[in-house]
C-alpha positions as CSV (number, residue, x, y, z in Angstrom):
1,M,0.0,0.0,0.0
2,A,1.3,3.4,-1.0
3,I,2.2,5.8,1.9
4,K,0.5,9.2,1.5
5,T,-0.2,10.6,4.9
6,V,2.7,11.2,7.4
7,A,2.8,12.4,11.0
8,I,6.1,13.8,12.4
9,A,7.0,14.0,16.1
10,G,9.6,16.6,17.0
11,G,9.4,18.3,13.7
12,S,10.2,21.8,15.0
13,G,13.8,20.7,15.6
14,S,16.8,20.9,13.3
15,L,16.2,17.5,11.7
16,G,12.5,18.2,11.2
17,G,12.9,21.1,8.8
18,P,14.5,19.4,5.9
19,I,12.4,16.3,6.3
20,I,9.2,18.3,6.2
21,E,10.4,20.3,3.3
22,S,11.1,17.1,1.3
23,L,7.9,15.5,2.2
24,L,5.9,18.5,1.1
25,S,7.8,18.8,-2.2
26,S,7.0,15.1,-2.8
27,A,3.3,15.6,-2.3
28,F,2.9,13.8,1.0
29,E,0.2,15.1,3.4
30,V,2.1,16.1,6.6
31,T,0.8,16.4,10.1
32,A,3.1,17.8,12.8
33,L,2.6,16.7,16.4
34,V,2.8,19.6,18.8
35,R,3.1,19.0,22.5
36,A,0.4,20.7,24.6
37,G,1.6,24.0,25.9
38,K,4.3,24.4,23.3
39,Q,4.5,26.8,20.3
40,A,5.8,25.7,16.9
41,A,5.6,27.1,13.4
42,F,5.4,25.0,10.3
43,P,5.1,25.8,6.6
44,A,1.8,25.6,4.9
45,P,0.1,23.2,4.2
46,V,1.4,21.3,7.3
47,K,-1.5,20.4,9.6
48,T,-0.7,20.6,13.3
49,V,-2.2,18.4,16.0
50,T,-1.8,19.1,19.7
51,V,-0.9,15.9,21.6
52,D,-0.1,14.7,25.1
53,Y,2.8,12.2,24.6
54,A,1.9,10.6,28.0
55,S,-1.6,9.9,26.8
56,H,-2.2,6.8,24.7
57,E,-5.7,8.0,23.7
58,S,-4.3,11.4,22.6
59,L,-1.7,9.7,20.3
60,V,-4.1,7.2,18.9
61,L,-6.5,10.0,18.0
62,A,-3.7,12.0,16.3
63,F,-2.7,8.9,14.2
64,Q,-6.1,8.3,12.7
65,G,-5.8,8.2,9.0
66,I,-2.0,8.3,9.1
67,D,0.1,5.9,7.0
68,A,3.5,6.6,8.5
69,V,4.9,8.2,11.6
70,I,8.4,9.7,11.7
71,S,10.1,10.5,15.1
72,V,12.8,13.1,15.2
73,L,12.4,13.5,19.0
74,S,15.7,14.1,20.9
75,G,16.9,14.2,24.4
76,P,14.2,13.6,27.0
77,G,11.6,13.3,24.2
78,L,13.0,10.0,23.2
79,E,11.3,8.4,26.2
80,Y,8.0,8.8,24.4
81,Q,8.9,6.6,21.5
82,P,7.6,3.4,23.0
83,A,4.2,5.1,23.6
84,I,4.2,6.4,20.0
85,V,4.8,2.8,18.7
86,D,1.9,1.4,20.8
87,A,-0.4,4.1,19.6
88,A,0.6,3.7,16.0
89,I,-0.2,0.0,16.2
90,E,-3.7,0.7,17.6
91,A,-4.4,3.4,15.1
92,G,-3.4,1.2,12.1
93,V,-0.2,3.1,11.1
94,S,1.8,1.0,8.6
95,R,5.3,2.4,8.9
96,F,7.3,3.9,11.7
97,L,10.7,5.7,11.3
98,P,12.3,6.1,14.8
99,S,14.7,8.8,15.8
100,E,17.6,6.6,15.3
101,F,19.4,8.7,12.6
102,G,23.2,8.5,12.7
103,S,25.6,5.8,13.7
104,N,25.5,2.1,12.9
105,T,24.6,0.6,16.3
106,Y,24.2,-2.8,14.7
107,V,27.9,-3.3,15.1
108,P,28.8,-4.7,18.5
109,K,31.5,-2.2,19.4
110,M,29.4,0.8,18.4
111,S,26.4,-0.6,20.4
112,E,28.6,-0.7,23.5
113,I,29.3,3.0,23.5
114,P,27.4,4.3,26.5
115,I,25.7,7.2,24.8
116,F,24.0,4.8,22.4
117,Q,22.7,2.4,25.0
118,G,19.2,3.9,25.0
119,K,19.1,3.7,21.2
120,V,20.1,0.1,21.1
121,A,17.5,-0.9,23.8
122,F,14.8,0.8,21.8
123,Q,15.8,-0.8,18.5
124,K,15.5,-4.2,20.1
125,S,12.1,-3.5,21.7
126,L,10.9,-2.1,18.4
127,E,11.9,-5.2,16.5
128,K,10.2,-7.4,19.0
129,K,7.0,-5.4,19.0
130,V,6.8,-5.3,15.2
131,A,7.3,-9.0,15.1
132,Q,4.2,-9.4,17.4
133,H,2.1,-6.8,15.5
134,T,2.8,-7.3,11.8
135,S,0.4,-4.5,10.8
136,L,3.2,-2.0,11.7
137,S,6.6,-2.1,10.0
138,F,9.7,0.0,10.6
139,S,12.7,1.5,8.8
140,L,15.9,2.7,10.6
141,I,18.0,5.3,8.7
142,V,21.7,5.0,9.2
143,H,23.6,7.8,7.5
144,G,26.7,8.3,9.6
145,P,27.5,11.7,11.2
146,L,25.8,14.8,9.7
147,F,28.7,16.5,7.8
148,D,27.5,20.0,8.3
149,F,26.7,19.6,12.0
150,C,30.0,17.9,12.7
151,L,32.1,20.4,10.8
152,A,30.4,23.5,12.2
153,G,30.2,22.1,15.7
154,G,33.9,21.2,16.0
155,L,33.7,17.4,15.9
156,F,35.7,17.3,12.7
157,G,38.2,19.8,13.8
158,D,38.8,23.3,15.3
159,I,37.8,25.6,12.5
160,K,38.7,28.8,14.3
161,N,42.3,27.7,15.2
162,R,42.8,25.5,12.1
163,E,43.6,22.4,14.1
164,M,42.6,18.8,13.8
165,T,43.4,15.8,16.0
166,I,44.1,12.8,13.7
167,Y,43.3,9.4,15.2
168,D,45.2,6.2,14.5
169,G,47.0,7.7,11.5
170,G,43.9,9.3,9.9
171,D,43.2,6.6,7.3
172,N,40.1,5.0,8.9
173,T,37.2,5.5,6.5
174,F,33.8,6.8,7.6
175,S,30.5,7.5,6.0
176,T,28.9,11.0,6.3
177,T,25.8,12.7,4.9
178,C,24.6,16.3,5.0
179,L,21.5,17.4,6.8
180,A,19.8,18.8,3.6
181,D,19.9,15.3,2.1
182,L,18.2,13.6,5.1
183,G,14.8,14.7,3.9
184,S,15.2,13.1,0.4
185,V,16.4,9.9,2.1
186,V,13.2,9.8,4.2
187,V,11.1,10.3,1.1
188,G,13.0,7.6,-0.7
189,V,12.2,5.2,2.2
190,L,8.5,6.0,2.2
191,K,8.2,5.8,-1.6
192,N,9.8,2.3,-1.5
193,P,8.0,0.7,1.4
194,E,8.6,-3.0,0.5
195,Q,12.3,-2.5,-0.2
196,T,12.8,-0.6,3.0
197,K,10.6,-2.7,5.3
198,N,11.7,-3.9,8.7
199,R,15.4,-3.2,8.3
200,A,18.2,-0.6,8.6
201,I,18.7,1.6,5.5
202,F,22.4,2.4,5.0
203,V,23.3,5.6,3.1
204,E,26.2,8.0,2.7
205,G,26.8,11.2,0.9
206,A,30.5,10.9,1.1
207,N,33.1,8.3,2.2
208,L,36.0,10.0,3.9
209,T,39.1,9.6,6.0
210,Q,40.4,12.3,8.3
211,N,43.4,12.8,6.1
212,K,41.2,13.4,3.0
213,L,39.0,15.7,5.0
214,L,42.0,17.6,6.3
215,S,43.3,18.0,2.7
216,S,40.0,19.4,1.6
217,L,39.8,21.8,4.5
218,E,43.3,23.1,3.8
219,K,42.4,23.5,0.1
220,V,39.2,25.4,0.8
221,T,40.7,27.6,3.6
222,G,43.9,28.2,1.7
223,S,46.0,27.6,4.8
224,A,47.9,24.8,6.5
225,W,46.2,23.3,9.6
226,T,47.9,22.1,12.7
227,R,47.9,18.3,12.9
228,K,47.8,16.6,16.3
229,E,48.0,12.9,16.8
230,G,45.6,10.8,18.9
231,S,44.5,7.3,19.6
232,I,40.9,6.0,19.5
233,A,41.7,3.5,22.3
234,D,43.1,6.2,24.5
235,L,40.1,8.5,23.7
236,N,37.6,5.8,24.5
237,A,39.4,4.9,27.8
238,A,39.4,8.6,28.8
239,M,35.6,8.9,28.1
240,M,34.9,5.7,30.0
241,A,36.9,7.2,32.9
242,E,34.8,10.4,32.7
243,M,31.6,8.4,32.9
244,Q,32.8,6.8,36.2
245,K,33.2,10.2,37.9
246,E,30.7,11.2,40.6
247,Q,29.6,14.0,38.3
248,P,30.5,13.1,34.7
249,N,30.6,16.0,32.3
250,P,28.4,15.5,29.2
251,G,30.2,18.3,27.5
252,A,33.3,16.1,27.5
253,F,32.0,12.5,27.1
254,V,29.3,13.1,24.5
255,P,31.6,14.7,21.8
256,G,34.4,12.3,22.9
257,F,32.3,9.2,22.3
258,L,31.0,10.6,19.1
259,K,34.6,10.9,17.8
260,V,35.1,7.3,18.8
261,A,32.0,6.4,16.8
262,I,33.0,8.4,13.7
263,F,36.8,7.8,13.5
264,G,37.0,4.3,15.0
265,G,37.1,2.6,11.7
266,S,35.9,-0.9,10.8
267,A,35.7,-2.1,14.4
268,Y,33.0,0.5,15.0
269,G,31.2,0.1,11.7
270,S,32.0,3.7,10.8
271,D,32.2,2.9,7.0
272,L,28.7,1.9,5.9
273,N,30.1,0.4,2.7
274,E,31.3,-2.5,4.8
275,Q,27.7,-3.5,5.8
276,T,26.0,-6.4,4.1
277,P,24.3,-6.2,1.6
278,G,25.8,-2.8,1.1
279,L,24.6,0.8,0.7
280,D,21.0,1.7,-0.1
281,N,21.7,4.9,-2.0
282,D,20.2,3.5,-5.1
283,V,17.0,2.5,-3.3
284,V,16.4,5.9,-1.8
285,G,17.9,8.0,-4.6
286,L,20.8,9.6,-2.8
287,K,23.7,10.5,-5.1
288,A,27.2,10.4,-3.6
289,Y,29.0,13.8,-3.4
290,S,31.9,14.4,-5.8
291,E,35.1,16.0,-4.5
292,E,33.9,19.3,-5.9
293,D,30.5,18.9,-4.2
294,L,32.2,18.3,-0.9
295,E,34.4,21.4,-1.3
296,E,31.4,23.5,-2.1
297,K,29.6,22.2,1.0
298,I,32.7,23.1,3.1
299,K,32.7,26.6,1.7
300,S,29.1,27.0,2.5
301,I,29.5,25.8,6.1
302,L,32.6,27.9,6.7
303,G,30.9,31.0,5.3
């Protein structure tokens, strides 16, 4: 059955914008869920429905006539995803896309990273629930780190001071995708429901190494960057030690663990090309970036 009507939870956040834009441009009917007491603005013709995420009845009512539900909830909002799944099942929703965008937690070492524990637990519970209630199916989108977020936010290097810490020699490959392309990937999933049913969808905009990225950054900025050397094993150990403190600092361990996930190489599943049966770019219609494309994206991000 073709998917036509889509509800999105958490759509006012940074991920929601490009997803909603792509859904509208592809003629999907979009309903944005808005938490009671919250204000959110969406482009026309998005329909808004006020919901109480803690109320099963409220969610079931909101999902009437909805074919697919997309969650881009984050932080504390993630605790409502199980309730969304239960309501989607009762309302007859056929597809659920959880807020699992990002790293490949199907790889054991990646799944062991503490900041991904909640994600892994939810994935397992979702798979179990869908197996019990076959009217609902799911798709998990795995696209690697968001290139623009990571570059602008400092995970890929210190833009201001032109510095980059290179881990384990800098030749570990990793997949990355830009935020603007996330919407088209979601559309590709919904337009191909059978090919994307009950599995992870692996996509990438670019396949990089730190050394390649550093070379592109130096070319675009026209200046040499300071190169520092680091070890993924040492970084991971330091972040584990931070977690054991009486008052661990999320400002330290969150970006630290994300760097482990991004630059850890094959052991962490950072390169999505290595997954079986391979990338799903062709399924969802995502074209890989050329070297020139990447440089233009860097210029845009750096301003």
